[in-house]
SEFIRO-860101 format. One record per residue: x, y, z of N, C-alpha, C in turn; residue in one letter; residue number from 1. Coordinates in steps of 0.05 Angstrom, whole numbers, plus 5000, padded with zeros to 4 digits. Example, Ala and Ser with C-alpha at 12.3 -4.5 7.8 and 13.67 -1.06 7.14 Angstrom:
BEGIN
n.c1:n.c2:n.c3:ca.c1:ca.c2:ca.c3:c.c1:c.c2:c.c3:aa:i
5264:4886:5156:5246:4910:5156:5264:4934:5156:A:1
5257:4955:5142:5273:4979:5143:5258:5001:5157:S:2
This chain:
BEGIN
n.c1:n.c2:n.c3:ca.c1:ca.c2:ca.c3:c.c1:c.c2:c.c3:aa:i
5635:3556:5929:5626:3563:5903:5600:3585:5911:X:1
5590:3576:5932:5562:3596:5940:5582:3624:5948:X:2
5602:3622:5960:5612:3649:5966:5622:3668:5941:X:3
5629:3655:5921:5631:3669:5898:5611:3679:5879:X:4
5590:3665:5885:5561:3669:5878:5553:3698:5894:X:5
5556:3701:5916:5548:3719:5926:5560:3739:5923:X:6
5585:3740:5925:5605:3757:5917:5602:3774:5889:X:7
5594:3757:5874:5589:3759:5839:5564:3778:5841:X:8
5543:3768:5862:5513:3781:5865:5522:3809:5871:X:9
5532:3819:5899:5530:3837:5911:5542:3855:5887:X:10
5566:3839:5874:5580:3864:5855:5554:3873:5836:X:11
5547:3853:5824:5528:3865:5799:5508:3886:5810:X:12
5500:3882:5831:5473:3894:5845:5493:3920:5854:X:13
5520:3926:5860:5521:3954:5864:5526:3963:5836:X:14
5532:3956:5811:5543:3965:5790:5515:3968:5785:X:15
5493:3955:5781:5470:3964:5771:5455:3995:5789:X:16
5464:3993:5821:5457:4012:5834:5472:4042:5817:X:17
5494:4032:5813:5515:4056:5807:5503:4062:5772:X:18
5494:4046:5761:5487:4055:5726:5453:4074:5731:X:19
5441:4054:5761:5412:4074:5753:5419:4104:5768:X:20
5442:4108:5786:5445:4133:5792:5454:4150:5772:X:21
5474:4137:5757:5483:4157:5733:5456:4158:5714:X:22
5439:4140:5714:5409:4148:5693:5397:4169:5707:X:23
5397:4165:5726:5374:4185:5740:5386:4218:5743:X:24
5416:4210:5743:5433:4240:5743:5430:4252:5711:X:25
5431:4230:5691:5431:4250:5667:5398:4253:5656:X:26
5379:4236:5676:5351:4250:5672:5345:4275:5677:X:27
5359:4276:5705:5350:4301:5714:5366:4323:5703:X:28
5387:4323:5686:5407:4336:5675:5387:4347:5647:X:29
5378:4334:5635:5358:4329:5607:5333:4346:5614:X:30
5317:4334:5634:5296:4351:5649:5300:4383:5656:X:31
5330:4389:5668:5334:4414:5666:5341:4431:5638:X:32
5357:4410:5618:5366:4428:5596:5346:4432:5577:X:33
5317:4414:5581:5286:4424:5565:5278:4442:5582:X:34
5275:4448:5613:5264:4466:5620:5274:4489:5611:X:35
5308:4500:5611:5311:4522:5603:5307:4524:5566:X:36
5308:4503:5550:5293:4514:5525:5270:4511:5529:X:37
5246:4514:5540:5226:4517:5540:5225:4542:5555:X:38
5237:4556:5577:5245:4586:5572:5252:4603:5553:X:39
5277:4591:5534:5285:4605:5516:5264:4613:5501:X:40
5243:4590:5496:5224:4584:5473:5210:4602:5476:X:41
5193:4603:5509:5179:4622:5513:5190:4658:5509:X:42
5214:4655:5520:5226:4685:5518:5227:4693:5484:X:43
5239:4675:5470:5235:4676:5435:5200:4688:5434:X:44
5184:4669:5437:5158:4680:5428:5150:4707:5439:X:45
5153:4713:5462:5155:4740:5476:5159:4755:5460:X:46
5190:4754:5449:5203:4775:5434:5195:4778:5404:X:47
5178:4755:5400:5164:4759:5373:5147:4768:5376:X:48
5133:4764:5391:5104:4780:5393:5117:4816:5397:X:49
5128:4824:5414:5139:4849:5409:5146:4861:5391:X:50
5159:4842:5369:5173:4850:5347:5152:4856:5323:X:51
5127:4835:5326:5102:4834:5309:5090:4865:5319:X:52
5091:4866:5335:5073:4890:5347:5088:4916:5337:X:53
5109:4920:5341:5130:4942:5333:5127:4948:5309:X:54
5128:4914:5285:5123:4928:5260:5093:4938:5248:X:55
5070:4923:5260:5046:4940:5261:5040:4964:5261:X:56
5058:4974:5290:5060:4998:5298:5072:5016:5273:X:57
5100:5007:5260:5113:5033:5246:5092:5026:5215:X:58
5081:5003:5208:5070:5002:5187:5042:5025:5191:X:59
5027:5017:5212:5005:5035:5211:5013:5066:5211:X:60
5037:5075:5221:5051:5100:5227:5055:5110:5200:X:61
5066:5092:5181:5078:5095:5156:5056:5102:5140:X:62
5024:5086:5143:5011:5089:5128:4992:5112:5130:X:63
4987:5123:5157:4980:5145:5167:4991:5170:5157:X:64
5019:5172:5154:5042:5189:5149:5026:5192:5119:X:65
5029:5166:5103:5025:5169:5069:4994:5183:5061:X:66
4978:5179:5083:4952:5187:5077:4948:5219:5084:X:67
4964:5223:5106:4964:5253:5106:4979:5266:5076:X:68
4999:5260:5067:5016:5268:5058:5008:5272:5034:X:69
4988:5256:5025:4970:5251:5002:4952:5271:5003:X:70
4929:5273:5022:4913:5301:5034:4929:5320:5026:X:71
4947:5329:5033:4968:5348:5032:4971:5355:4996:X:72
4980:5336:4988:4983:5338:4958:4961:5354:4947:X:73
4942:5334:4949:4910:5344:4939:4905:5374:4944:X:74
4911:5385:4964:4900:5410:4979:4919:5429:4959:X:75
4952:5423:4959:4968:5441:4940:4958:5448:4910:X:76
4956:5426:4900:4946:5421:4878:4920:5434:4869:X:77
4901:5426:4887:4872:5438:4887:4878:5465:4887:X:78
4893:5477:4902:4890:5506:4899:4910:5521:4883:X:79
4924:5507:4863:4933:5520:4847:4937:5505:4813:X:80
4915:5495:4813:4917:5484:4783:4893:5494:4765:X:81
4882:5518:4778:4862:5529:4758:4871:5543:4735:X:82
4885:5565:4741:4911:5579:4718:4919:5556:4705:X:83
4930:5531:4707:4938:5512:4689:4924:5510:4667:X:84
4894:5501:4683:4873:5489:4660:4862:5513:4650:X:85
4859:5541:4655:4854:5560:4643:4865:5565:4615:X:86
4904:5560:4617:4914:5570:4601:4911:5544:4577:X:87
4904:5515:4579:4896:5497:4564:4873:5502:4553:X:88
4854:5521:4560:4828:5532:4551:4805:5513:4562:X:89
4811:5513:4582:4788:5494:4605:4774:5523:4614:X:90
4748:5541:4611:4741:5557:4615:4708:5557:4640:X:91
4711:5571:4658:4688:5569:4679:4682:5539:4684:X:92
4698:5531:4697:4686:5503:4705:4681:5507:4736:X:93
4670:5486:4748:4671:5489:4780:4683:5462:4781:X:94
4707:5468:4806:4716:5442:4814:4716:5438:4848:X:95
4717:5410:4846:4710:5394:4869:4737:5383:4882:X:96
4739:5369:4903:4757:5351:4902:4747:5325:4929:X:97
4762:5307:4932:4752:5286:4953:4722:5276:4951:X:98
4716:5275:4928:4685:5259:4919:4682:5232:4926:X:99
4664:5223:4936:4656:5191:4937:4638:5188:4932:X:100
4632:5165:4921:4606:5154:4902:4601:5125:4911:X:101
4571:5108:4914:4576:5087:4912:4553:5078:4892:X:102
4562:5049:4877:4542:5043:4858:4550:5008:4869:X:103
4522:4993:4862:4521:4967:4876:4543:4958:4898:X:104
4536:4972:4913:4548:4962:4938:4583:4969:4935:X:105
4592:4987:4917:4626:4990:4912:4629:5020:4912:X:106
4655:5028:4921:4656:5055:4920:4674:5064:4910:X:107
4679:5090:4897:4694:5101:4878:4697:5127:4895:X:108
4723:5131:4891:4738:5161:4904:4746:5179:4877:X:109
4738:5204:4877:4756:5221:4860:4768:5241:4873:X:110
4797:5249:4866:4813:5259:4879:4803:5294:4871:X:111
4797:5301:4844:4792:5330:4837:4771:5319:4816:X:112
4757:5336:4816:4739:5337:4791:4728:5369:4780:X:113
4735:5363:4751:4727:5397:4743:4707:5396:4722:X:114
4686:5404:4729:4660:5400:4711:4660:5427:4694:X:115
4655:5425:4673:4648:5454:4655:4623:5448:4641:X:116
4622:5465:4620:4594:5462:4605:4590:5444:4595:X:117
4607:5427:4581:4605:5397:4565:4628:5381:4570:X:118
4636:5384:4589:4664:5365:4599:4664:5365:4627:X:119
4680:5344:4635:4692:5339:4662:4713:5329:4669:X:120
4737:5338:4674:4764:5334:4680:4758:5322:4704:X:121
4774:5291:4708:4775:5268:4727:4804:5266:4737:X:122
4807:5272:4760:4842:5277:4759:4839:5264:4790:X:123
4869:5248:4782:4883:5233:4802:4904:5242:4816:X:124
4909:5247:4841:4933:5257:4851:4945:5233:4864:X:125
4977:5235:4858:4999:5220:4870:5027:5233:4883:X:126
5031:5227:4902:5054:5244:4914:5078:5230:4892:X:127
5079:5200:4890:5098:5184:4869:5083:5175:4851:X:128
5083:5190:4822:5064:5174:4801:5076:5154:4785:X:129
5061:5128:4794:5077:5098:4776:5055:5088:4756:X:130
5066:5074:4737:5051:5060:4714:5033:5051:4725:X:131
5034:5033:4748:5005:5017:4755:4985:5036:4765:X:132
4995:5066:4771:4967:5080:4780:4954:5092:4759:X:133
4969:5094:4732:4964:5102:4714:4941:5085:4695:X:134
4950:5052:4700:4937:5029:4689:4906:5037:4703:X:135
4905:5032:4734:4881:5034:4748:4866:5050:4748:X:136
4874:5079:4736:4858:5098:4731:4850:5106:4708:X:137
4863:5091:4683:4856:5086:4659:4829:5070:4656:X:138
4834:5038:4666:4814:5027:4671:4785:5035:4689:X:139
4792:5052:4710:4772:5074:4723:4755:5089:4702:X:140
4773:5105:4694:4752:5117:4667:4737:5098:4649:X:141
4750:5076:4645:4742:5070:4619:4714:5051:4622:X:142
4714:5038:4646:4697:5020:4653:4686:5021:4680:X:143
4684:5043:4696:4668:5049:4718:4658:5080:4728:X:144
4673:5098:4714:4669:5122:4722:4636:5131:4718:X:145
4629:5129:4690:4604:5144:4681:4583:5121:4698:X:146
4585:5099:4710:4566:5082:4722:4571:5100:4754:X:147
4584:5104:4761:4587:5117:4792:4582:5150:4790:X:148
4585:5164:4766:4573:5186:4760:4556:5194:4731:X:149
4533:5175:4737:4509:5178:4712:4506:5200:4700:X:150
4502:5220:4714:4500:5248:4715:4514:5264:4685:X:151
4535:5254:4679:4551:5254:4660:4552:5243:4634:X:152
4535:5229:4633:4532:5201:4613:4519:5221:4590:X:153
4530:5222:4559:4511:5227:4547:4510:5253:4530:X:154
4524:5272:4555:4521:5299:4539:4554:5315:4552:X:155
4574:5294:4562:4595:5315:4571:4617:5291:4569:X:156
4634:5308:4552:4666:5291:4545:4675:5287:4577:X:157
4691:5257:4578:4706:5247:4601:4737:5257:4599:X:158
4744:5272:4608:4779:5270:4602:4790:5258:4630:X:159
4812:5249:4626:4833:5242:4655:4856:5260:4648:X:160
4862:5261:4681:4890:5275:4688:4900:5260:4709:X:161
4929:5260:4706:4943:5251:4726:4965:5265:4735:X:162
4969:5271:4761:4985:5293:4767:5002:5284:4790:X:163
5023:5287:4793:5047:5284:4813:5061:5299:4820:X:164
5072:5296:4839:5101:5310:4858:5133:5299:4843:X:165
5124:5275:4850:5145:5257:4837:5149:5232:4819:X:166
5163:5231:4796:5149:5210:4778:5169:5187:4771:X:167
5157:5163:4769:5174:5137:4770:5180:5136:4736:X:168
5203:5131:4731:5214:5137:4705:5199:5129:4683:X:169
5194:5140:4663:5175:5136:4636:5143:5135:4643:X:170
5136:5138:4671:5113:5142:4673:5093:5163:4659:X:171
5110:5189:4658:5094:5206:4635:5091:5197:4609:X:172
5115:5187:4598:5101:5181:4564:5081:5160:4567:X:173
5082:5135:4583:5069:5120:4586:5026:5129:4595:X:174
5023:5151:4607:5005:5167:4616:4992:5175:4585:X:175
5009:5194:4578:5015:5213:4553:4998:5190:4528:X:176
5010:5174:4524:5005:5154:4507:4982:5139:4511:X:177
4965:5142:4540:4939:5131:4539:4916:5153:4545:X:178
4932:5171:4532:4908:5199:4522:4913:5219:4548:X:179
4920:5214:4566:4914:5234:4589:4929:5254:4589:X:180
4924:5280:4606:4939:5295:4609:4959:5296:4638:X:181
4978:5309:4633:4998:5303:4652:5011:5325:4669:X:182
5005:5323:4697:5013:5351:4707:5028:5342:4728:X:183
5058:5366:4731:5071:5362:4750:5070:5386:4770:X:184
5061:5375:4798:5071:5408:4820:5097:5400:4823:X:185
5106:5435:4817:5131:5443:4827:5127:5459:4848:X:186
5152:5476:4857:5152:5485:4883:5136:5521:4876:X:187
5133:5527:4897:5119:5555:4891:5091:5559:4885:X:188
5077:5540:4889:5045:5535:4869:5044:5529:4839:X:189
5073:5526:4824:5067:5525:4797:5058:5499:4787:X:190
5043:5486:4771:5035:5466:4760:5051:5463:4725:X:191
5061:5445:4728:5075:5444:4698:5060:5423:4681:X:192
5055:5426:4658:5040:5408:4637:5064:5399:4623:X:193
5062:5369:4620:5082:5356:4610:5072:5340:4582:X:194
5054:5342:4569:5044:5339:4549:5054:5363:4523:X:195
5061:5345:4499:5073:5358:4479:5053:5375:4464:X:196
5066:5397:4453:5042:5415:4441:5027:5393:4415:X:197
5002:5402:4412:4993:5385:4399:4980:5359:4397:X:198
4978:5354:4430:4970:5320:4439:4940:5328:4439:X:199
4925:5304:4424:4904:5291:4424:4895:5283:4457:X:200
4878:5290:4461:4867:5289:4485:4845:5267:4491:X:201
4850:5242:4505:4823:5218:4495:4800:5230:4511:X:202
4777:5225:4498:4753:5222:4511:4735:5203:4516:X:203
4736:5193:4543:4732:5167:4551:4707:5164:4552:X:204
4689:5180:4546:4664:5178:4545:4651:5160:4516:X:205
4665:5165:4504:4655:5142:4476:4665:5119:4476:X:206
4681:5111:4498:4692:5083:4503:4673:5061:4513:X:207
């Protein structure tokens, strides 16, 4: 009986050693797999950082390009708009562009401003004119312009003009309904007036 006991004991011990070796092998495989996973995660994070950097670089480049294109649009409109304004009856005005003012720690920028004897034309230039641009511009004229330019308060009529090279569908009708002059810049320096004959121009100084 003692012999059988010893045999069973050594047999069980060998089986235990075998299981421990198998367990140790699986642990090593698991550690190796985890290391590979960690490596892939680090590579993925590094790749994501590069992608984020590239996206930011592209976004910055697009923003800078849009800024350059907008300044170019303002310049070509500025150089060609006087004859159009004269044809609409606006005479002997002084015209300026890229005017900036501060009021109560806030800033306002006007793309183009034409000042006549008793009126001022505030002009917003967009490469692609959208309805939201018109909404914000009307709000600027109604609630902010004379606070930033108090020298025009009381004796000047304030008119709004929106100018675009491209137009979102329906934006010209929307701007006209809001009492604005609507100009489209075309080829060879031509500025087209989109308002119908007999149009009533809105005076924002009385609002």
